[in-house]
TORMARLO-972506 format. One record per atom (N, C-alpha, C): x, y, z; residue in one letter. Coordinates in steps of 0.05 Angstrom, whole numbers, plus 32768, in hexadecimal, padded with zeros to 4 digits. Each point is the difference from the previous one (the first is absolute). Example, Ala and Ser with C-alpha at 12.3 -4.5 7.8 and 13.67 -1.06 7.14 Angstrom:
! residues 2
81087F8E809CA;7FEE80188000A;801280188000A;7FF980157FF2S;801080188001S;7FF18016800ES;
***
This chain:
! residues 310
7F247FBA7DDFM;801180118014M;7FF380128009M;7FF2800B8017Y;7FEF80138009Y;800F8012800FY;8001801E7FFEA;800680148017A;7FE3800A8006A;80058004801EC;7FE680198003C;800280108016C;7FF480197FFED;8003800E8014D;7FEE801D7FF7D;7FF480068014V;7FF3801B8001V;7FFF801A7FF5V;802380037FF9D;8009801A7FF9D;80067FFC7FDCD;7FF6800B7FF5E;7FFD80047FE0E;801F80028004E;80098015800ES;802480087FEDS;80117FE68006S;7FF27FF38019R;801A7FDF8000R;7FFA7FF17FECR;7FE97FFC7FF3L;7FF97FF07FF0L;800F80057FE0L;7FFC801B8001E;800F800D7FEAE;801E7FFA7FFAE;800A80008018H;80187FF58012H;80097FE77FF7H;7FEF7FF78001I;80067FDA7FFFI;7FFC7FFD7FDFI;7FEB80067FF0S;7FFE80047FE6S;801880047FF3S;80128016800DK;801880087FF3K;80187FEA7FFFK;80027FF78013L;800E7FF1800AL;80007FDE7FF1L;7FE67FF8800AY;7FF17FE37FF8Y;7FEF80037FEDY;7FFA80067FEAP;7FF080027FE8P;7FEE7FED7FFAP;80077FE9800AA;7FF77FEF8000A;7FE47FEC8012A;800A80148016V;7FF97FF98015V;7FDE800B8003V;7FE77FF28007K;7FE5800E8001K;7FF9800F801BK;7FF3800F7FFDL;7FFB80178018L;7FE280038003L;80017FFD8014S;7FEA800C8012S;7FFB8014801AS;7FEC80098002K;7FF88011801BK;7FF47FF48019K;7FF27FE67FEED;7FE97FEE8019D;80127FE78001D;80117FF7801FY;800F7FE77FFEY;7FE67FEA8002Y;7FEB80027FFDR;7FE47FF08000R;80017FF27FE2R;8007800C7FF1E;80047FFD7FE4E;80197FE78000E;801680078006I;80167FEA7FFEI;7FF97FE78006I;7FF88005801BL;7FE87FE6800EL;7FFA7FF17FECL;7FEB800A7FF3E;7FF07FF37FEFE;80107FEC7FEBE;8018800E7FFDS;800E7FF67FE5S;800C7FE68005S;7FFE7FE67FEAK;80057FE58006K;802380027FF3K;800D80167FF5E;801980018000E;80147FFF801BE;7FF08014800DV;80137FFE801BV;7FFB7FF28015V;80147FF18008D;80057FF08012D;800180058021D;801480167FFDA;800B8009801AA;800380247FF7A;8002800F8023V;7FF5801E8000V;801580098018V;800F80147FFBC;801480118011C;7FE880158008C;7FFF80038018I;7FF3801A800EI;800F80158006I;8004801A8004A;800C800F7FFFA;7FF380168007A;7FF380098012T;7FEA80138007T;7FFC80098011T;7FFA8012800FP;7FF6800F801BP;7FFC7FE98016P;800D80018010T;7FFC7FE68011T;7FE47FF48006T;7FF480198003A;7FE47FF98002A;7FEF7FEB7FEFA;800D80027FECA;7FED7FF57FE6A;80097FE58001A;801C7FF48000H;800C7FE58004H;7FE87FE68008H;7FF780038015F;7FE57FEB8007F;7FF17FFF7FEEF;7FED80168000Q;7FE87FFA7FE3Q;80127FF67FEAQ;8011800D7FEEI;80067FF57FECI;80107FE58005I;801480018011A;800A7FE38000A;7FEB7FE67FFEA;7FE380078011K;7FF27FEB8004K;7FF57FFF7FE8K;7FF580137FECD;7FF280007FEED;80137FEC7FEAD;801280017FFAA;80177FF87FFAA;80007FDB8001A;80037FFD8017L;7FFB7FE6800CL;7FE97FED7FF4L;7FEF8014800AL;7FDE7FF37FFBL;800680007FD8L;800F80077FFFH;7FF280037FD7H;80247FEE7FFAH;80017FF28013G;80197FEC7FF8G;8019800A7FF4G;800A800B8011K;801380117FF5K;80237FFE8016K;80077FFE7FF9H;801E7FF88016H;800080248006H;800880038019V;80048021800DV;801680078009V;801480127FFAL;80148009800EL;7FFC8029800AL;7FF87FFB8012V;7FFF80128011V;800D8013800CV;800280197FF8E;801C80118014E;7FFF7FFF8013E;8018800B8016K;7FF47FF98018K;7FFB801A800CK;7FEF800C8018P;7FF87FE48009P;7FE67FEE7FFDP;7FFF7FEC7FFDM;7FEB7FF27FF9M;7FE4800A7FF8M;7FF9800D801FT;7FE980048004T;7FFE8018801ET;7FE980028002L;8008801A801AL;7FFA7FF2801BL;7FF57FF47FFEN;7FFC7FE38018N;7FFF7FE78005N;7FFE7FF1800DS;800C7FE98002S;7FEC7FEF7FF7S;7FE680028008R;7FE77FF67FF3R;7FFB7FFB7FE4R;800680197FF4Q;80077FFA7FE4Q;80137FF87FF2Q;80197FFD800DA;80167FF17FF1A;7FFE7FE18009A;7FE97FF18011Q;7FF67FF28008Q;7FF57FED7FECQ;7FE4800F7FF6E;7FEF7FFD7FEFE;800D7FFF7FE7E;801B800C7FF7L;80047FFC7FE4L;800F7FDF7FFAL;800C8001801AI;800E7FE47FFEI;7FFA7FEB7FFFI;7FE28003800BQ;7FE97FE88004Q;7FF57FF97FE1Q;7FF480237FF6T;7FFA80027FE4T;80117FEA7FE5T;802180098004A;80197FFD7FF5A;7FFB7FDB8006A;80007FFC800EA;7FFF7FD9800AA;7FEA7FFB7FF5A;7FE8800B8003D;7FE97FEF7FFDD;7FFD80017FDBD;800D80097FF1R;7FFF80047FDCR;801A7FFC8003R;80147FF5800FN;80217FF57FF7N;800D80157FEFN;800080148008K;8010801A7FEFK;801080098016K;801C80097FF1I;801780078012I;7FFC801F800DI;7FFB8005800FL;8002801D800BL;801A8004800FL;800980177FF3M;801D800A8009M;7FFF801E800DM;801580068007V;8001801E800DV;801E800C7FF8V;7FF680157FF8G;8018800C8001G;801B8011800BG;80097FE68010H;801480048017H;801480007FEDH;800F801A7FF5T;800E80007FE7T;801D7FFC8010T;7FFD8005801AF;80237FFA800FF;80047FE88001F;7FF47FF28001E;80097FDE8000E;80067FFA7FEAE;7FFC800A7FE7Y;80137FF77FEDY;8018800F7FFDY;80058016800CN;8019800C8001N;80167FF48005N;801380007FE6A;80157FE9800CA;8010800C801CA;800580138009A;800E800E801BA;7FF07FF9801AA;7FE97FFC8001V;7FEF7FF3800BV;7FFD7FE68004V;80077FF97FF0N;80087FDC8001N;80177FFB8007N;8019800A7FFDR;80137FFD8013R;7FF980038017R;7FF980188008L;7FFC8005801DL;7FF27FF4800DL;7FEE7FE77FEDK;7FF27FF2800CK;80117FE4800AK;800C7FFF7FEBD;80147FE88001D;80168000801CD;8004801D7FFCL;801D8003801AL;7FEE7FFD801FL;7FED80038003V;7FE67FFB8018V;7FFE7FEB7FFDV;7FF37FF07FEFQ;7FFA7FE68000Q;80167FE78009Q;8012800E7FF2S;80207FE87FFES;80088003801FS;80058013800DG;7FFF8003801BG;801A800E8006G;8009800F7FDCE;801C800F7FFFE;8000801E800DE;7FEA80038005L;7FFD8014801CL;80037FFE8018L;7FEF7FE28008G;80017FF88018G;7FE280038009G;7FFF8002801BN;7FE08005800CN;7FF9801D7FF3N;7FEB80067FFBI;7FF680187FF1I;7FFC80138020I;800E80177FFEL;7FF480138029L;7FE980157FF5L;800680027FE9Y;7FE780207FF1Y;800680047FEAY;7FEF80097FF2V;800180097FDFV;7FF6801D8002V;800A80137FF8S;7FF6801A7FF2S;7FFD800D7FF1S;7FEB80087FF3M;7FF680077FE8M;7FFB80237FFEM;800B80037FE6T;7FF2801E8001T;7FFA80007FDET;7FEA80098003R;7FF580087FDFR;7FF180138001R;8015801F7FF2V;7FF880148000V;800880127FEFV;7FE780177FFEN;800680197FDFN;7FF980198009N;7FFD800E7FF5L;7FEB801A7FFCL;7FEB7FF67FEBL;7FEC7FF88007G;7FE37FFC7FF1G;80037FE77FFBG;7FF17FEE7FEBI;7FEA800B7FFAI;7FE980088015I;7FE7800B8001F;7FF18004800DF;7FEB7FF17FFBF;7FF57FEE8009R;7FE97FF57FF2R;7FE380058013R;7FE780007FF3D;7FE980058010D;7FF47FE28009D;80077FED7FE9D;7FF27FE7800BD;80037FEB8018D;802380088006V;800A7FEB801CV;801180148009V;80047FF98016N;801C80108010N;80127FF47FF0N;8015800F8018V;80247FFC7FFCV;7FFB7FDE8000V;7FF27FEE8015V;800A7FE7800EV;7FEF7FF17FE9V;7FE47FFE7FFBW;80027FF37FE3W;800F80027FE5W;800980118000D;8011800D7FE4D;801B7FF38003D;800880058013L;801F7FF48006L;800F7FEA800EL;7FEE7FFE8012C;80017FE88016C;80017FDF7FEFC;7FEB80007FEAP;7FFB7FE27FFAP;801E7FFC7FF1P;800C80137FF7H;801A7FF67FF7H;80147FF38013H;80058011801CD;800F7FF38016D;7FEC7FEA800AD;7FE77FFD8003I;80007FE78012I;7FFE7FEF7FEAI;7FFB7FFE7FE7S;800A7FEA7FEDS;80177FFA8009S;8011800F7FFEI;80227FF97FFCI;80047FF28021I;7FFA800B8013L;80047FF58017L;7FF17FDD8004L;7FEB80017FF9T;7FF97FEA7FF7T;80037FEB7FF7T;801180057FEFY;80087FF57FE4Y;801F7FFB8013Y;8010800E800DI;80157FF58003I;800B7FF18019I;7FE680068017L;7FFF7FFB8011L;7FF47FE48006L;7FEC7FF57FEDK;7FEF7FEC8007K;7FF580018015K;7FF2801B800EE;7FF480028020E;7FEF80127FFAE;7FEA7FFF8014T;7FF580127FFFT;7FFE800D801ET;7FFA801A8003P;8005800F8014P;7FEB7FF6800EP;7FFD7FFF8021I;7FF27FFD8018I;7FF4801A8007I;800C80137FF3S;7FE9801A8013S;8017801D7FEAS;7FEB800B8004I;800680277FF6I;7FFA8011800AI;801280168001T;7FFE8015800DT;800680177FE6T;7FEE80147FFBA;800280187FEEA;7FF880198009A;801380127FFBQ;7FFA80247FF6Q;7FF680037FECQ;7FF380177FFDG;8005800E7FE5G;7FFD801E7FFDG;800180107FF2G;7FF7801D8000G;7FF2800C7FEAG;7FE9800D7FFEV;7FEA80097FF2V;8010801F7FF8V;800580067FF0H;800F80207FF8H;7FF080117FEAH;7FFB7FF17FECY;7FF9800C7FEEY;7FE080057FEFY;7FFE7FD9800EK;7FE780027FF0K;7FF37FEF8016K;7FE780118005E;7FF07FF08015E;7FF67FE48006E;800C7FF58011G;7FF57FE48002G;80167FEE7FF3G;801080077FF4V;80107FEF7FEDV;802080068016V;80057FE58004E;80238000800EE;801B80007FE0E;800C801E8005D;800B7FFC7FF1D;80277FFC8008D;7FFC7FF58023V;801D7FF78003V;7FF57FE4801AV;80137FF78000A;7FF37FEA8016A;80217FE78006A;7FFD7FFE8019F;80117FE68003F;7FEF7FF18019F;80127FE57FF4A;7FF27FE48009A;800E7FEE8002A;7FFB7FF88018I;801C7FE88016I;7FEC7FE97FFBI;80097FE37FF6L;7FEE7FF27FF9L;80217FE68017L;7FEE7FF18011R;800A7FF18014R;7FFA7FE77FF6R;80187FF08003Y;7FFD7FE57FEEY;80087FEA8018Y;7FFF7FE77FF8P;80037FE7801DP;801E80078007P;800E7FFB800FD;801F7FF38006D;800580218005D;7FF78013800BN;800B80237FFEN;800580167FEEN;7FF77FE77FE5L;800680187FEBL;7FEB80157FFDL;801280157FF7L;7FF1801F7FF6L;800A80097FE1L;7FE780037FFAA;7FFC80197FE6A;7FF98017800DA;800E80137FEDH;7FF9801C8001H;7FFA80077FE4H;7FE8800C7FF8I;7FFB800F7FE7I;7FF780177FFFI;800F80137FF4H;8002801F8001H;7FF480037FDBH;7FE580108003V;7FFC80077FE2V;7FEF80217FFFV;800C80037FF0S;7FF480237FFES;8003800F7FE0S;7FEE800A8002W;7FFE80127FE1W;800D80178008W;800D80038017L;80048024800EL;80217FFD8003L;80137FF27FF3D;801A7FFF8007D;8010800F7FE7D;80138014800AP;8010800E7FEBP;80107FE57FECP;80017FEA8006R;800E7FEC7FF1R;7FF57FE37FF9R;80067FFC7FF5K;7FF37FEC7FECK;80137FE58010K;7FF37FEE8006A;800D7FE6800FA;7FEF7FE68004A;80167FF07FFAR;7FED7FE07FFDR;80137FEF800BR;80027FFE8019T;801A7FEE800AT;7FF47FEE801BT;800F7FE47FFCV;7FF87FF08010V;80147FF68016V;800780008011V;80127FFD801AV;7FF97FE5800BV;80117FF37FF8V;7FF87FE18012V;801C7FF68016V;7FF780048015V;80177FF9800FV;7FFF7FE48014V;80167FF37FF9G;7FFE7FE28011G;801C80028012G;7FF77FED800DD;801980038017D;80187FEC7FF2D;7FFE80007FEAK;801F7FF47FF2K;800A801B7FEAK;7FE980087FEEK;800F80107FECK;7FE680158001K;800480137FEFM;7FEB80147FFDM;7FFB80057FDBM;7FE980097FFEA;8001800D7FDFA;7FE980118000A;8009800C7FEDI;7FF480147FF4I;7FF480027FE3I;7FED7FFE7FF8Y;7FF280047FDFY;7FFD801C8003Y;800380087FE9D;8001801C7FFBD;7FF680027FE3D;7FE47FFA7FFAD;7FED80017FEED;800B801D7FE1D;80028011800FL;800D80187FE7L;801A7FFC7FFCL;80137FF2800BN;80177FF67FFAN;80087FF17FE6N;800780017FEBD;7FF87FED7FEBD;801A7FF17FFAD;8016800B8008T;80187FE98006T;80067FF78012T;7FFF7FFF8019E;7FFC7FF7801AE;7FEE7FFB8010E;7FE77FF07FF2P;7FE780048015P;80007FF58018P;80187FEA7FFFI;7FFB7FF7801AI;801B7FFC800BI;8001800D801DR;80258000800CR;7FFA7FF1801DR;80137FF28000I;80047FE58018I;8016800B8013I;7FFA7FFF801CF;801680128011F;80057FE4800CF;800E7FF78005D;80127FF08016D;80048012801BD;7FE37FFF8008K;800B80098022K;7FF17FF6800BK;80087FFA801DH;7FE57FF68017H;800C8005801CH;7FF57FFF8014I;800E7FFC8012I;80047FE4800DI;802380048012L;80047FE68007L;7FF47FFD8022L;7FF87FF17FFDK;7FF27FF68019K;80107FF48015K;800C800A8019Q;801A7FF98010Q;7FF87FFA8019Q;80007FF18013P;7FF67FF4801BP;8001801C8011P;801680127FFFY;800A8012800BY;801980117FF9Y;7FFA801D8007Y;801780107FFEY;800580138015Y;801480078006E;801080138014E;800880178004E;8002800B7FE8T;8004801E7FF6T;7FF5800C7FE7T;7FFE80107FFFF;7FF2800E7FE7F;800D7FF87FE6F;80227FF98001G;80077FFC7FEAG;7FFD7FE57FF7G;7FF87FF98013E;7FFB7FDC7FFAE;7FE080037FF1E;7FEB80108007F;7FE880047FF4F;7FFE7FFA7FE7F;801880187FFCK;800280127FE0K;80067FDC7FF0K;800D7FED8007L;80067FE77FEEL;7FE37FF58001L;7FED80048008L;7FE37FF47FFEL;7FF480067FE8L;8009800E7FF5Y;7FFA80047FE0Y;80107FF47FE0Y;7FF37FEF7FF8H;80127FFA7FE1H;7FFC80137FEBH;8012800B7FF9W;8000800D7FE9W;80177FF97FE1W;7FEB7FF47FF0G;80087FEB7FE5G;800180167FE7G;7FFC7FF27FEFD;8002800A7FE2D;7FE780067FFDD;7FF5800F7FEFV;7FE7800D7FEDV;80047FF97FE8V;7FF17FF27FEEY;7FFB7FF87FEEY;7FEE80057FEEY;7FF97FFF7FE5S;7FE680017FF1S;7FFF7FE07FEFS;7FF37FEF8003P;7FFC7FF37FEAP;7FF080097FE6P;80127FF47FEBK;7FED80047FE5K;7FE37FF17FFFK;7FF4801A7FF3I;7FE57FFE7FFDI;7FF780057FE0I;7FF37FE77FFFD;7FED80087FE6D;7FEF80157FF7D;8004800E7FE8T;7FF480188000T;7FE67FF77FEDT;7FEB7FF7800CV;7FEA7FF07FEDV;7FEC80158010V;7FED80087FE3E;7FE780108013E;7FEC7FEA8007E;8001800B801EP;7FE97FEC8013P;7FE780037FECP;7FF580127FFFL;7FE180047FF5L;80067FE87FE2L;800F80057FF1R;80067FED7FE5R;7FFD7FDD8013R;800C7FFA8013V;80047FE98009V;7FE37FFC8013V;7FF3800B8008E;7FEC7FFC8008E;7FDC7FF77FEDE;800680147FECC;7FE87FF47FE4C;80097FE67FF7C;801C80008000S;80077FE47FF5S;7FFE7FE78019S;7FFB800A8012H;7FFB7FEA8017H;7FE27FF97FFBH;7FED80178002F;7FEA7FFF7FF4F;7FF77FEF7FEDF;800980037FEBI;7FFE7FED7FE9I;80097FE78008I;80107FF9800BD;80047FE28006D;7FF87FF48014D;7FF58012800FC;7FEA7FF38011C;7FE77FF77FF7C;7FFC800A7FE4I;7FE580017FF4I;7FFE7FE77FEFI;801A80017FF5E;80017FE67FEAE;80097FED8010E;800B7FF98016G;800D7FEB8010G;7FE77FF78011G;7FEE8018800EK;7FEF7FFA8014K;80087FF98019K;80158012800BT;80117FFF8014T;7FFA801E8013T;80007FFB8016I;800280188016I;800E80188003I;7FFC800F7FF1P;800F801A8003P;800E8002801CP;802080147FFFR;800C7FFF800CR;7FF18018801BR;7FF780167FF5S;7FEA80128009S;7FE77FF97FFAS;7FEB7FEC8011D;7FEC7FF67FF7D;7FE680108012D;7FEC7FF67FFEG;7FED8007800FG;7FFF8007801DG;800D7FE88005A;800B80018028A;8013800F8006A;8016800C7FE0S;801580108011S;7FF2801A7FFCS;7FEC80097FF0G;7FF480128001G;7FEA800A801BG;7FFB7FF08006L;7FE87FFC801BL;800E80068011L;801E7FFA8005K;800C7FFB8014K;800980228009K;800B80057FE7V;8007801E7FFCV;7FE48012800DV;7FE180027FF3V;7FF2800B800BV;7FFE8000801EV;80037FE38007Q;7FFE7FFF801CQ;800A80118015Q;801A7FF97FF5I;8012801B800DI;7FFB80227FFDI;7FF880077FE9L;7FFA80187FFEL;7FEA7FFF800FL;7FEB7FEF8004E;7FEB800D8011E;800B80068019E;80107FE88008A;800280098021A;801B801B8005A;800D800A7FE2V;800A801F8004V;7FEF80167FFFV;7FE97FFB7FF4Q;7FF180128000Q;7FF38004801AQ;7FF77FE5800BE;7FF07FFF801DE;8011800A8012E;801A7FFF8001S;800F80108012S;8005801E7FF8S;800480027FE9L;7FFA801E7FFFL;7FE680128006L;7FE77FF78000Q;7FE980058008Q;7FFF8002801AQ;800D7FEF800EN;7FFB80048019N;801D800E8012N;800780137FF4G;801D8004800CG;80127FF18008G;800B7FEC7FEFG;800F7FF2800AG;80017FE28008G;7FE58002800ER;80047FE78008R;7FFF7FE87FF8R;800C7FE98011T;80117FEC7FF2T;7FEE7FEE7FF4T;7FF17FED7FEDV;7FF87FF57FFAV;80097FE57FEEV;7FEF7FED8018E;800E7FE57FF9E;7FF77FF27FECE;800D7FEE7FF5L;80067FF37FE8L;7FEF7FE28000L;80107FEF8014T;7FFC7FE98004T;7FEA7FF77FFFT;7FE480087FFBS;7FE47FFB7FF9S;7FF47FFF7FDES;801E800E7FF3K;7FF680057FE2K;80087FEE7FF1K;
***
């Protein structure tokens, strides 16, 4: 087993934790080793494509962190390279391996929430500012992968606005609206400039509603038995109040399993069983395509970007 990093202090840290692990400052040395069957890539985003491509060309299975690449052309090339060499290509969409997100997906797909009307997502904190990508490419991959996973839909259009406040050319706050078929809307708010840390997903259906709070260890999912009762007519304001159904609020039990451990185990299982990963290259490509559309809208003052052709 190898660990590679250009930072000597990180290698020293790994050496203290895992003395048996071989160390290197050049990933190409690892790719030449016949002892290595698979690699995990967690580098600045701009380096994902070249390292992943080199690994695939050397016959290695690849798990690459999100976002898969900085553009869809590179993502498509990685998918084709992996297919040509019959290698596993998996993307680190960690929330797809989160037990609470999987419960949320079950709620949506089973119809328990009814027809989904809209989804509101918040991922904010004070920092950490990055120089290599803006807040969209840093934080939105999580929410976009969650949306794609739980809805099993691709947006048809995107509108986004963002702000640059501290580093020229690097958006540190952004708001995106994704429009899906059947009038379903999703709103994503990401920021490095918020006084609080929040990671929430609100899913509103016409039967029930649910909130996923990633920072709530005891009750990450709360289900609200609330909806609007459609009646043919009403004559008074008092009757209008009856249109609202107020039921119980409850929290299902969620197993506390580390998502990253589940993700890594899944990667190994896919290699051994030669099966397609849950977050495969196609999944990574879809997230990158949506990120590109968000970025395009940002750069054009919030102009709507259609995705029907993507």
